[in-house]
C-alpha positions as CSV (number, residue, x, y, z in Angstrom):
1,M,212.4,243.0,35.6
2,S,213.5,239.8,37.2
3,E,214.3,238.6,40.6
4,I,217.9,239.3,42.0
5,I,219.1,236.2,43.6
6,N,222.2,235.5,45.2
7,L,224.6,232.9,42.8
8,R,226.4,231.7,46.2
9,K,223.5,230.4,47.5
10,A,221.9,229.4,44.4
11,R,225.0,226.8,43.8
12,K,225.0,225.5,47.1
13,T,221.3,224.9,47.2
14,K,221.9,223.1,43.6
15,A,224.9,221.2,45.0
16,R,223.2,219.7,48.5
17,A,220.4,218.9,46.0
18,I,222.9,216.9,44.2
19,K,224.4,215.4,47.0
20,Q,220.8,214.6,48.8
21,S,219.9,212.4,45.8
22,K,222.9,210.8,45.8
23,A,222.9,209.7,49.3
24,E,218.8,208.8,48.6
25,Q,220.4,206.2,46.0
26,N,223.4,205.2,48.1
27,R,220.5,204.4,50.7
28,I,218.7,202.4,47.9
29,K,221.6,200.3,46.7
30,F,223.7,199.8,50.4
31,G,221.1,200.2,53.1
32,Q,220.1,197.1,55.2
33,N,218.6,197.2,58.2
34,K,220.3,195.4,61.0
35,E,217.8,192.5,61.0
36,N,218.0,192.3,57.9
37,R,221.9,191.9,58.0
38,K,221.5,189.2,60.8
39,K,219.2,187.3,58.9
40,D,221.5,186.9,55.8
41,A,224.1,186.2,57.9
42,L,222.6,182.9,59.3
43,L,221.3,181.9,55.9
44,K,224.9,182.0,54.7
45,S,226.6,180.1,58.2
46,L,223.4,177.6,58.0
47,K,224.3,177.1,54.0
48,E,228.0,176.7,54.6
49,K,227.3,174.3,57.4
50,Q,225.2,172.6,55.0
51,L,227.6,172.3,52.3
52,D,230.3,171.1,54.2
53,A,228.1,168.1,55.8
54,H,227.5,167.0,52.4
55,K,231.6,167.0,51.3
56,I,233.1,163.4,50.4
57,K,235.8,162.8,52.9
58,D,239.2,161.5,51.2
């Protein structure tokens, strides 16, 4: 005979697995640590300053 399973628990575990996989994909897609965000913001501001310094003034 086959094993008796609780369908409610099976549905919940399946939903949990789907949520975990989606969360992992989002961590890869959107996740950056604080140090990298600060570094990117600093580089962006430096590039903007450099670009502003090279503008031709009328």
